[in-house]
CHARMM internal coordinates of N, CA and C (Angstrom, degrees):
IC EDIT
DIST 1 N 1 CA 1.4482
DIST 1 CA 1 C 1.5280
ANGL 1 N 1 CA 1 C 107.67
DIST 1 C 2 N 1.3005
ANGL 1 CA 1 C 2 N 116.58
DIHE 1 N 1 CA 1 C 2 N 130.88
DIST 2 N 2 CA 1.4633
ANGL 1 C 2 N 2 CA 119.56
DIHE 1 CA 1 C 2 N 2 CA -179.15
DIST 2 CA 2 C 1.5357
ANGL 2 N 2 CA 2 C 111.89
DIHE 1 C 2 N 2 CA 2 C -64.36
DIST 2 C 3 N 1.3121
ANGL 2 CA 2 C 3 N 114.87
DIHE 2 N 2 CA 2 C 3 N 149.01
DIST 3 N 3 CA 1.4603
ANGL 2 C 3 N 3 CA 120.40
DIHE 2 CA 2 C 3 N 3 CA -178.27
DIST 3 CA 3 C 1.5232
ANGL 3 N 3 CA 3 C 111.68
DIHE 2 C 3 N 3 CA 3 C -63.81
DIST 3 C 4 N 1.3124
ANGL 3 CA 3 C 4 N 117.32
DIHE 3 N 3 CA 3 C 4 N -33.24
DIST 4 N 4 CA 1.4613
ANGL 3 C 4 N 4 CA 120.53
DIHE 3 CA 3 C 4 N 4 CA -179.88
DIST 4 CA 4 C 1.5256
ANGL 4 N 4 CA 4 C 110.77
DIHE 3 C 4 N 4 CA 4 C -64.03
DIST 4 C 5 N 1.3271
ANGL 4 CA 4 C 5 N 117.75
DIHE 4 N 4 CA 4 C 5 N -33.91
DIST 5 N 5 CA 1.4636
ANGL 4 C 5 N 5 CA 121.59
DIHE 4 CA 4 C 5 N 5 CA 177.34
DIST 5 CA 5 C 1.5231
ANGL 5 N 5 CA 5 C 110.49
DIHE 4 C 5 N 5 CA 5 C -65.88
DIST 5 C 6 N 1.3120
ANGL 5 CA 5 C 6 N 116.47
DIHE 5 N 5 CA 5 C 6 N -42.16
DIST 6 N 6 CA 1.4658
ANGL 5 C 6 N 6 CA 120.86
DIHE 5 CA 5 C 6 N 6 CA 178.62
DIST 6 CA 6 C 1.5276
ANGL 6 N 6 CA 6 C 109.84
DIHE 5 C 6 N 6 CA 6 C -61.86
DIST 6 C 7 N 1.3229
ANGL 6 CA 6 C 7 N 116.57
DIHE 6 N 6 CA 6 C 7 N -44.81
DIST 7 N 7 CA 1.4598
ANGL 6 C 7 N 7 CA 120.58
DIHE 6 CA 6 C 7 N 7 CA -179.70
DIST 7 CA 7 C 1.5257
ANGL 7 N 7 CA 7 C 111.09
DIHE 6 C 7 N 7 CA 7 C -63.65
DIST 7 C 8 N 1.3161
ANGL 7 CA 7 C 8 N 117.27
DIHE 7 N 7 CA 7 C 8 N -42.34
DIST 8 N 8 CA 1.4662
ANGL 7 C 8 N 8 CA 120.93
DIHE 7 CA 7 C 8 N 8 CA 179.35
DIST 8 CA 8 C 1.5253
ANGL 8 N 8 CA 8 C 110.66
DIHE 7 C 8 N 8 CA 8 C -63.04
DIST 8 C 9 N 1.3237
ANGL 8 CA 8 C 9 N 117.60
DIHE 8 N 8 CA 8 C 9 N -42.98
DIST 9 N 9 CA 1.4693
ANGL 8 C 9 N 9 CA 120.85
DIHE 8 CA 8 C 9 N 9 CA 179.27
DIST 9 CA 9 C 1.5286
ANGL 9 N 9 CA 9 C 110.31
DIHE 8 C 9 N 9 CA 9 C -62.72
DIST 9 C 10 N 1.3273
ANGL 9 CA 9 C 10 N 117.72
DIHE 9 N 9 CA 9 C 10 N -41.47
DIST 10 N 10 CA 1.4602
ANGL 9 C 10 N 10 CA 120.64
DIHE 9 CA 9 C 10 N 10 CA 179.42
DIST 10 CA 10 C 1.5317
ANGL 10 N 10 CA 10 C 111.17
DIHE 9 C 10 N 10 CA 10 C -65.55
DIST 10 C 11 N 1.3244
ANGL 10 CA 10 C 11 N 117.17
DIHE 10 N 10 CA 10 C 11 N -40.00
DIST 11 N 11 CA 1.4621
ANGL 10 C 11 N 11 CA 120.58
DIHE 10 CA 10 C 11 N 11 CA 178.54
DIST 11 CA 11 C 1.5275
ANGL 11 N 11 CA 11 C 110.57
DIHE 10 C 11 N 11 CA 11 C -65.66
DIST 11 C 12 N 1.3273
ANGL 11 CA 11 C 12 N 117.12
DIHE 11 N 11 CA 11 C 12 N -44.95
DIST 12 N 12 CA 1.4661
ANGL 11 C 12 N 12 CA 120.75
DIHE 11 CA 11 C 12 N 12 CA 179.85
DIST 12 CA 12 C 1.5263
ANGL 12 N 12 CA 12 C 110.61
DIHE 11 C 12 N 12 CA 12 C -63.00
DIST 12 C 13 N 1.3203
ANGL 12 CA 12 C 13 N 117.73
DIHE 12 N 12 CA 12 C 13 N -43.05
DIST 13 N 13 CA 1.4637
ANGL 12 C 13 N 13 CA 120.43
DIHE 12 CA 12 C 13 N 13 CA 178.76
DIST 13 CA 13 C 1.5297
ANGL 13 N 13 CA 13 C 110.69
DIHE 12 C 13 N 13 CA 13 C -63.42
DIST 13 C 14 N 1.3104
ANGL 13 CA 13 C 14 N 117.18
DIHE 13 N 13 CA 13 C 14 N -40.41
DIST 14 N 14 CA 1.4590
ANGL 13 C 14 N 14 CA 120.97
DIHE 13 CA 13 C 14 N 14 CA 178.07
DIST 14 CA 14 C 1.5160
ANGL 14 N 14 CA 14 C 112.45
DIHE 13 C 14 N 14 CA 14 C -64.02
DIST 14 C 15 N 1.3276
ANGL 14 CA 14 C 15 N 117.00
DIHE 14 N 14 CA 14 C 15 N -42.59
DIST 15 N 15 CA 1.4670
ANGL 14 C 15 N 15 CA 120.76
DIHE 14 CA 14 C 15 N 15 CA 179.49
DIST 15 CA 15 C 1.5260
ANGL 15 N 15 CA 15 C 110.26
DIHE 14 C 15 N 15 CA 15 C -66.15
DIST 15 C 16 N 1.3188
ANGL 15 CA 15 C 16 N 117.25
DIHE 15 N 15 CA 15 C 16 N -41.51
DIST 16 N 16 CA 1.4682
ANGL 15 C 16 N 16 CA 120.16
DIHE 15 CA 15 C 16 N 16 CA 179.10
DIST 16 CA 16 C 1.5310
ANGL 16 N 16 CA 16 C 110.61
DIHE 15 C 16 N 16 CA 16 C -63.38
DIST 16 C 17 N 1.3337
ANGL 16 CA 16 C 17 N 117.18
DIHE 16 N 16 CA 16 C 17 N -43.65
DIST 17 N 17 CA 1.4681
ANGL 16 C 17 N 17 CA 119.49
DIHE 16 CA 16 C 17 N 17 CA 177.18
DIST 17 CA 17 C 1.5184
ANGL 17 N 17 CA 17 C 111.40
DIHE 16 C 17 N 17 CA 17 C -63.36
DIST 17 C 18 N 1.3246
ANGL 17 CA 17 C 18 N 117.19
DIHE 17 N 17 CA 17 C 18 N -40.31
DIST 18 N 18 CA 1.4570
ANGL 17 C 18 N 18 CA 121.05
DIHE 17 CA 17 C 18 N 18 CA 178.31
DIST 18 CA 18 C 1.5328
ANGL 18 N 18 CA 18 C 110.51
DIHE 17 C 18 N 18 CA 18 C -60.69
DIST 18 C 19 N 1.3175
ANGL 18 CA 18 C 19 N 116.25
DIHE 18 N 18 CA 18 C 19 N -46.50
DIST 19 N 19 CA 1.4612
ANGL 18 C 19 N 19 CA 120.05
DIHE 18 CA 18 C 19 N 19 CA -179.05
DIST 19 CA 19 C 1.5230
ANGL 19 N 19 CA 19 C 111.51
DIHE 18 C 19 N 19 CA 19 C -64.46
DIST 19 C 20 N 1.3228
ANGL 19 CA 19 C 20 N 116.72
DIHE 19 N 19 CA 19 C 20 N -42.04
DIST 20 N 20 CA 1.4652
ANGL 19 C 20 N 20 CA 120.44
DIHE 19 CA 19 C 20 N 20 CA 178.70
DIST 20 CA 20 C 1.5250
ANGL 20 N 20 CA 20 C 110.38
DIHE 19 C 20 N 20 CA 20 C -63.56
DIST 20 C 21 N 1.3294
ANGL 20 CA 20 C 21 N 116.54
DIHE 20 N 20 CA 20 C 21 N -44.46
DIST 21 N 21 CA 1.4675
ANGL 20 C 21 N 21 CA 119.83
DIHE 20 CA 20 C 21 N 21 CA -177.04
DIST 21 CA 21 C 1.5230
ANGL 21 N 21 CA 21 C 112.70
DIHE 20 C 21 N 21 CA 21 C -67.64
DIST 21 C 22 N 1.3267
ANGL 21 CA 21 C 22 N 117.59
DIHE 21 N 21 CA 21 C 22 N -30.62
DIST 22 N 22 CA 1.4560
ANGL 21 C 22 N 22 CA 119.13
DIHE 21 CA 21 C 22 N 22 CA -174.81
DIST 22 CA 22 C 1.5221
ANGL 22 N 22 CA 22 C 114.66
DIHE 21 C 22 N 22 CA 22 C -98.56
DIST 22 C 23 N 1.3133
ANGL 22 CA 22 C 23 N 119.08
DIHE 22 N 22 CA 22 C 23 N -26.90
DIST 23 N 23 CA 1.4557
ANGL 22 C 23 N 23 CA 119.76
DIHE 22 CA 22 C 23 N 23 CA -170.57
DIST 23 CA 23 C 1.5183
ANGL 23 N 23 CA 23 C 115.29
DIHE 22 C 23 N 23 CA 23 C -117.37
DIST 23 C 24 N 1.3131
ANGL 23 CA 23 C 24 N 118.56
DIHE 23 N 23 CA 23 C 24 N -9.61
DIST 24 N 24 CA 1.4597
ANGL 23 C 24 N 24 CA 120.13
DIHE 23 CA 23 C 24 N 24 CA 177.72
DIST 24 CA 24 C 1.5254
ANGL 24 N 24 CA 24 C 108.18
DIHE 23 C 24 N 24 CA 24 C -107.29
DIST 24 C 25 N 1.3290
ANGL 24 CA 24 C 25 N 117.14
DIHE 24 N 24 CA 24 C 25 N 118.57
DIST 25 N 25 CA 1.4692
ANGL 24 C 25 N 25 CA 119.05
DIHE 24 CA 24 C 25 N 25 CA -178.42
DIST 25 CA 25 C 1.5340
ANGL 25 N 25 CA 25 C 111.04
DIHE 24 C 25 N 25 CA 25 C -74.08
DIST 25 C 26 N 1.3236
ANGL 25 CA 25 C 26 N 114.51
DIHE 25 N 25 CA 25 C 26 N 114.56
DIST 26 N 26 CA 1.4633
ANGL 25 C 26 N 26 CA 121.70
DIHE 25 CA 25 C 26 N 26 CA 177.46
DIST 26 CA 26 C 1.5227
ANGL 26 N 26 CA 26 C 107.97
DIHE 25 C 26 N 26 CA 26 C -141.34
DIST 26 C 27 N 1.3114
ANGL 26 CA 26 C 27 N 114.96
DIHE 26 N 26 CA 26 C 27 N 161.40
DIST 27 N 27 CA 1.4510
ANGL 26 C 27 N 27 CA 120.22
DIHE 26 CA 26 C 27 N 27 CA 173.81
DIST 27 CA 27 C 1.5344
ANGL 27 N 27 CA 27 C 109.28
DIHE 26 C 27 N 27 CA 27 C -63.66
DIST 27 C 28 N 1.3293
ANGL 27 CA 27 C 28 N 116.52
DIHE 27 N 27 CA 27 C 28 N 146.23
DIST 28 N 28 CA 1.4664
ANGL 27 C 28 N 28 CA 120.95
DIHE 27 CA 27 C 28 N 28 CA -176.77
DIST 28 CA 28 C 1.5353
ANGL 28 N 28 CA 28 C 111.76
DIHE 27 C 28 N 28 CA 28 C -61.71
DIST 28 C 29 N 1.3332
ANGL 28 CA 28 C 29 N 117.30
DIHE 28 N 28 CA 28 C 29 N -34.11
DIST 29 N 29 CA 1.4659
ANGL 28 C 29 N 29 CA 120.46
DIHE 28 CA 28 C 29 N 29 CA 179.65
DIST 29 CA 29 C 1.5243
ANGL 29 N 29 CA 29 C 110.86
DIHE 28 C 29 N 29 CA 29 C -65.04
DIST 29 C 30 N 1.3283
ANGL 29 CA 29 C 30 N 116.96
DIHE 29 N 29 CA 29 C 30 N -39.93
DIST 30 N 30 CA 1.4684
ANGL 29 C 30 N 30 CA 120.76
DIHE 29 CA 29 C 30 N 30 CA 179.56
DIST 30 CA 30 C 1.5277
ANGL 30 N 30 CA 30 C 109.87
DIHE 29 C 30 N 30 CA 30 C -66.13
DIST 30 C 31 N 1.3405
ANGL 30 CA 30 C 31 N 116.92
DIHE 30 N 30 CA 30 C 31 N -41.33
DIST 31 N 31 CA 1.4628
ANGL 30 C 31 N 31 CA 120.20
DIHE 30 CA 30 C 31 N 31 CA 178.39
DIST 31 CA 31 C 1.5216
ANGL 31 N 31 CA 31 C 111.24
DIHE 30 C 31 N 31 CA 31 C -62.57
DIST 31 C 32 N 1.3326
ANGL 31 CA 31 C 32 N 116.45
DIHE 31 N 31 CA 31 C 32 N -39.52
DIST 32 N 32 CA 1.4669
ANGL 31 C 32 N 32 CA 120.20
DIHE 31 CA 31 C 32 N 32 CA 179.06
DIST 32 CA 32 C 1.5198
ANGL 32 N 32 CA 32 C 110.95
DIHE 31 C 32 N 32 CA 32 C -64.16
DIST 32 C 33 N 1.3234
ANGL 32 CA 32 C 33 N 116.91
DIHE 32 N 32 CA 32 C 33 N -43.40
DIST 33 N 33 CA 1.4600
ANGL 32 C 33 N 33 CA 120.88
DIHE 32 CA 32 C 33 N 33 CA 178.15
DIST 33 CA 33 C 1.5174
ANGL 33 N 33 CA 33 C 110.87
DIHE 32 C 33 N 33 CA 33 C -64.15
DIST 33 C 34 N 1.3264
ANGL 33 CA 33 C 34 N 117.02
DIHE 33 N 33 CA 33 C 34 N -44.27
DIST 34 N 34 CA 1.4599
ANGL 33 C 34 N 34 CA 121.75
DIHE 33 CA 33 C 34 N 34 CA 178.33
DIST 34 CA 34 C 1.5218
ANGL 34 N 34 CA 34 C 111.32
DIHE 33 C 34 N 34 CA 34 C -59.98
DIST 34 C 35 N 1.3267
ANGL 34 CA 34 C 35 N 116.99
DIHE 34 N 34 CA 34 C 35 N -44.99
DIST 35 N 35 CA 1.4638
ANGL 34 C 35 N 35 CA 120.56
DIHE 34 CA 34 C 35 N 35 CA 178.35
DIST 35 CA 35 C 1.5187
ANGL 35 N 35 CA 35 C 111.48
DIHE 34 C 35 N 35 CA 35 C -62.27
DIST 35 C 36 N 1.3181
ANGL 35 CA 35 C 36 N 117.39
DIHE 35 N 35 CA 35 C 36 N -42.18
DIST 36 N 36 CA 1.4654
ANGL 35 C 36 N 36 CA 120.75
DIHE 35 CA 35 C 36 N 36 CA -179.68
DIST 36 CA 36 C 1.5286
ANGL 36 N 36 CA 36 C 111.14
DIHE 35 C 36 N 36 CA 36 C -64.32
DIST 36 C 37 N 1.3250
ANGL 36 CA 36 C 37 N 116.66
DIHE 36 N 36 CA 36 C 37 N -42.76
DIST 37 N 37 CA 1.4654
ANGL 36 C 37 N 37 CA 120.39
DIHE 36 CA 36 C 37 N 37 CA 179.80
DIST 37 CA 37 C 1.5242
ANGL 37 N 37 CA 37 C 110.71
DIHE 36 C 37 N 37 CA 37 C -63.27
DIST 37 C 38 N 1.3299
ANGL 37 CA 37 C 38 N 116.38
DIHE 37 N 37 CA 37 C 38 N -44.25
DIST 38 N 38 CA 1.4685
ANGL 37 C 38 N 38 CA 119.77
DIHE 37 CA 37 C 38 N 38 CA -179.89
DIST 38 CA 38 C 1.5207
ANGL 38 N 38 CA 38 C 110.75
DIHE 37 C 38 N 38 CA 38 C -63.94
DIST 38 C 39 N 1.3152
ANGL 38 CA 38 C 39 N 118.28
DIHE 38 N 38 CA 38 C 39 N -42.36
DIST 39 N 39 CA 1.4677
ANGL 38 C 39 N 39 CA 121.07
DIHE 38 CA 38 C 39 N 39 CA 179.35
DIST 39 CA 39 C 1.5212
ANGL 39 N 39 CA 39 C 110.79
DIHE 38 C 39 N 39 CA 39 C -64.07
DIST 39 C 40 N 1.3205
ANGL 39 CA 39 C 40 N 117.96
DIHE 39 N 39 CA 39 C 40 N -42.10
DIST 40 N 40 CA 1.4658
ANGL 39 C 40 N 40 CA 120.69
DIHE 39 CA 39 C 40 N 40 CA 179.30
DIST 40 CA 40 C 1.5240
ANGL 40 N 40 CA 40 C 110.73
DIHE 39 C 40 N 40 CA 40 C -63.54
DIST 40 C 41 N 1.3370
ANGL 40 CA 40 C 41 N 116.75
DIHE 40 N 40 CA 40 C 41 N -43.33
DIST 41 N 41 CA 1.4663
ANGL 40 C 41 N 41 CA 120.29
DIHE 40 CA 40 C 41 N 41 CA 179.53
DIST 41 CA 41 C 1.5286
ANGL 41 N 41 CA 41 C 110.59
DIHE 40 C 41 N 41 CA 41 C -63.66
DIST 41 C 42 N 1.3217
ANGL 41 CA 41 C 42 N 117.49
DIHE 41 N 41 CA 41 C 42 N -41.70
DIST 42 N 42 CA 1.4660
ANGL 41 C 42 N 42 CA 120.55
DIHE 41 CA 41 C 42 N 42 CA 179.97
DIST 42 CA 42 C 1.5248
ANGL 42 N 42 CA 42 C 110.96
DIHE 41 C 42 N 42 CA 42 C -66.77
DIST 42 C 43 N 1.3188
ANGL 42 CA 42 C 43 N 117.68
DIHE 42 N 42 CA 42 C 43 N -40.81
DIST 43 N 43 CA 1.4691
ANGL 42 C 43 N 43 CA 119.96
DIHE 42 CA 42 C 43 N 43 CA 178.37
DIST 43 CA 43 C 1.5228
ANGL 43 N 43 CA 43 C 110.28
DIHE 42 C 43 N 43 CA 43 C -63.54
DIST 43 C 44 N 1.3290
ANGL 43 CA 43 C 44 N 117.72
DIHE 43 N 43 CA 43 C 44 N -44.14
DIST 44 N 44 CA 1.4686
ANGL 43 C 44 N 44 CA 120.16
DIHE 43 CA 43 C 44 N 44 CA 177.53
DIST 44 CA 44 C 1.5264
ANGL 44 N 44 CA 44 C 111.43
DIHE 43 C 44 N 44 CA 44 C -62.00
DIST 44 C 45 N 1.3296
ANGL 44 CA 44 C 45 N 116.88
DIHE 44 N 44 CA 44 C 45 N -40.56
DIST 45 N 45 CA 1.4632
ANGL 44 C 45 N 45 CA 120.73
DIHE 44 CA 44 C 45 N 45 CA 178.66
DIST 45 CA 45 C 1.5299
ANGL 45 N 45 CA 45 C 110.80
DIHE 44 C 45 N 45 CA 45 C -64.39
DIST 45 C 46 N 1.3334
ANGL 45 CA 45 C 46 N 116.83
DIHE 45 N 45 CA 45 C 46 N -42.23
DIST 46 N 46 CA 1.4666
ANGL 45 C 46 N 46 CA 119.98
DIHE 45 CA 45 C 46 N 46 CA 178.17
DIST 46 CA 46 C 1.5257
ANGL 46 N 46 CA 46 C 111.51
DIHE 45 C 46 N 46 CA 46 C -64.25
DIST 46 C 47 N 1.3165
ANGL 46 CA 46 C 47 N 117.08
DIHE 46 N 46 CA 46 C 47 N -42.18
DIST 47 N 47 CA 1.4719
ANGL 46 C 47 N 47 CA 120.31
DIHE 46 CA 46 C 47 N 47 CA 178.60
DIST 47 CA 47 C 1.5207
ANGL 47 N 47 CA 47 C 111.02
DIHE 46 C 47 N 47 CA 47 C -62.56
DIST 47 C 48 N 1.3227
ANGL 47 CA 47 C 48 N 116.37
DIHE 47 N 47 CA 47 C 48 N -39.41
DIST 48 N 48 CA 1.4608
ANGL 47 C 48 N 48 CA 119.51
DIHE 47 CA 47 C 48 N 48 CA 178.18
DIST 48 CA 48 C 1.5255
ANGL 48 N 48 CA 48 C 110.65
DIHE 47 C 48 N 48 CA 48 C -70.33
DIST 48 C 49 N 1.3235
ANGL 48 CA 48 C 49 N 117.10
DIHE 48 N 48 CA 48 C 49 N -39.74
DIST 49 N 49 CA 1.4635
ANGL 48 C 49 N 49 CA 121.01
DIHE 48 CA 48 C 49 N 49 CA -178.96
DIST 49 CA 49 C 1.5178
ANGL 49 N 49 CA 49 C 111.52
DIHE 48 C 49 N 49 CA 49 C -62.66
DIST 49 C 50 N 1.3234
ANGL 49 CA 49 C 50 N 117.26
DIHE 49 N 49 CA 49 C 50 N -41.46
DIST 50 N 50 CA 1.4605
ANGL 49 C 50 N 50 CA 120.98
DIHE 49 CA 49 C 50 N 50 CA -178.81
DIST 50 CA 50 C 1.5215
ANGL 50 N 50 CA 50 C 112.97
DIHE 49 C 50 N 50 CA 50 C -87.53
DIST 50 C 51 N 1.3199
ANGL 50 CA 50 C 51 N 117.54
DIHE 50 N 50 CA 50 C 51 N 2.93
DIST 51 N 51 CA 1.4597
ANGL 50 C 51 N 51 CA 121.30
DIHE 50 CA 50 C 51 N 51 CA 173.07
DIST 51 CA 51 C 1.5102
ANGL 51 N 51 CA 51 C 115.12
DIHE 50 C 51 N 51 CA 51 C 80.63
DIST 51 C 52 N 1.3259
ANGL 51 CA 51 C 52 N 117.79
DIHE 51 N 51 CA 51 C 52 N 15.74
DIST 52 N 52 CA 1.4585
ANGL 51 C 52 N 52 CA 120.24
DIHE 51 CA 51 C 52 N 52 CA 179.41
DIST 52 CA 52 C 1.5199
ANGL 52 N 52 CA 52 C 110.33
DIHE 51 C 52 N 52 CA 52 C -72.58
DIST 52 C 53 N 1.3214
ANGL 52 CA 52 C 53 N 116.36
DIHE 52 N 52 CA 52 C 53 N -39.44
DIST 53 N 53 CA 1.4584
ANGL 52 C 53 N 53 CA 120.09
DIHE 52 CA 52 C 53 N 53 CA 174.77
DIST 53 CA 53 C 1.5159
ANGL 53 N 53 CA 53 C 107.82
DIHE 52 C 53 N 53 CA 53 C -116.18
DIST 53 C 54 N 1.3086
ANGL 53 CA 53 C 54 N 115.28
DIHE 53 N 53 CA 53 C 54 N 157.43
DIST 54 N 54 CA 1.4552
ANGL 53 C 54 N 54 CA 120.00
DIHE 53 CA 53 C 54 N 54 CA -178.82
DIST 54 CA 54 C 1.5105
ANGL 54 N 54 CA 54 C 112.13
DIHE 53 C 54 N 54 CA 54 C -72.50
DIST 54 C 55 N 1.2806
ANGL 54 CA 54 C 55 N 116.04
DIHE 54 N 54 CA 54 C 55 N -172.48
DIST 55 N 55 CA 1.4513
ANGL 54 C 55 N 55 CA 122.13
DIHE 54 CA 54 C 55 N 55 CA -178.16
DIST 55 CA 55 C 1.5224
ANGL 55 N 55 CA 55 C 109.68
DIHE 54 C 55 N 55 CA 55 C -65.02
DIST 55 C 56 N 1.3221
ANGL 55 CA 55 C 56 N 115.20
DIHE 55 N 55 CA 55 C 56 N 136.04
DIST 56 N 56 CA 1.4601
ANGL 55 C 56 N 56 CA 120.08
DIHE 55 CA 55 C 56 N 56 CA 179.01
DIST 56 CA 56 C 1.5184
ANGL 56 N 56 CA 56 C 111.51
DIHE 55 C 56 N 56 CA 56 C -88.27
DIST 56 C 57 N 1.3384
ANGL 56 CA 56 C 57 N 118.01
DIHE 56 N 56 CA 56 C 57 N 4.08
DIST 57 N 57 CA 1.4517
ANGL 56 C 57 N 57 CA 121.03
DIHE 56 CA 56 C 57 N 57 CA 179.54
DIST 57 CA 57 C 1.5240
ANGL 57 N 57 CA 57 C 111.64
DIHE 56 C 57 N 57 CA 57 C -68.03
DIST 57 C 58 N 1.3297
ANGL 57 CA 57 C 58 N 117.01
DIHE 57 N 57 CA 57 C 58 N -26.83
DIST 58 N 58 CA 1.4556
ANGL 57 C 58 N 58 CA 119.83
DIHE 57 CA 57 C 58 N 58 CA -177.30
DIST 58 CA 58 C 1.5267
ANGL 58 N 58 CA 58 C 112.10
DIHE 57 C 58 N 58 CA 58 C -82.95
DIST 58 C 59 N 1.3271
ANGL 58 CA 58 C 59 N 118.63
DIHE 58 N 58 CA 58 C 59 N -7.90
DIST 59 N 59 CA 1.4556
ANGL 58 C 59 N 59 CA 122.29
DIHE 58 CA 58 C 59 N 59 CA 178.81
DIST 59 CA 59 C 1.5206
ANGL 59 N 59 CA 59 C 109.09
DIHE 58 C 59 N 59 CA 59 C -79.47
DIST 59 C 60 N 1.3297
ANGL 59 CA 59 C 60 N 115.50
DIHE 59 N 59 CA 59 C 60 N 125.17
DIST 60 N 60 CA 1.4583
ANGL 59 C 60 N 60 CA 121.04
DIHE 59 CA 59 C 60 N 60 CA -179.42
DIST 60 CA 60 C 1.5087
ANGL 60 N 60 CA 60 C 109.28
DIHE 59 C 60 N 60 CA 60 C -117.79
DIST 60 C 61 N 1.3268
ANGL 60 CA 60 C 61 N 115.97
DIHE 60 N 60 CA 60 C 61 N 128.59
DIST 61 N 61 CA 1.4405
ANGL 60 C 61 N 61 CA 121.52
DIHE 60 CA 60 C 61 N 61 CA 177.76
DIST 61 CA 61 C 1.5209
ANGL 61 N 61 CA 61 C 107.31
DIHE 60 C 61 N 61 CA 61 C -101.93
DIST 61 C 62 N 1.3371
ANGL 61 CA 61 C 62 N 115.45
DIHE 61 N 61 CA 61 C 62 N 120.21
DIST 62 N 62 CA 1.4668
ANGL 61 C 62 N 62 CA 119.69
DIHE 61 CA 61 C 62 N 62 CA -179.30
DIST 62 CA 62 C 1.4981
ANGL 62 N 62 CA 62 C 111.52
DIHE 61 C 62 N 62 CA 62 C -118.91
END
COOR INIT
IC SEED 1 N 1 CA 1 C
IC BUILD
């Protein structure tokens, strides 16, 4: 995956989180949970993209 694609995805995710945090009225606890989930998903995606962890397709949530 080209580096420019990774940068664009990170910028878009950051802008979406910024907009959600500033313009959608939610309880602060919900915003904190939402931010944590998004950061964890992005970190896992980056680790998979750069080959640090294997494919996440074999992970099954039951």
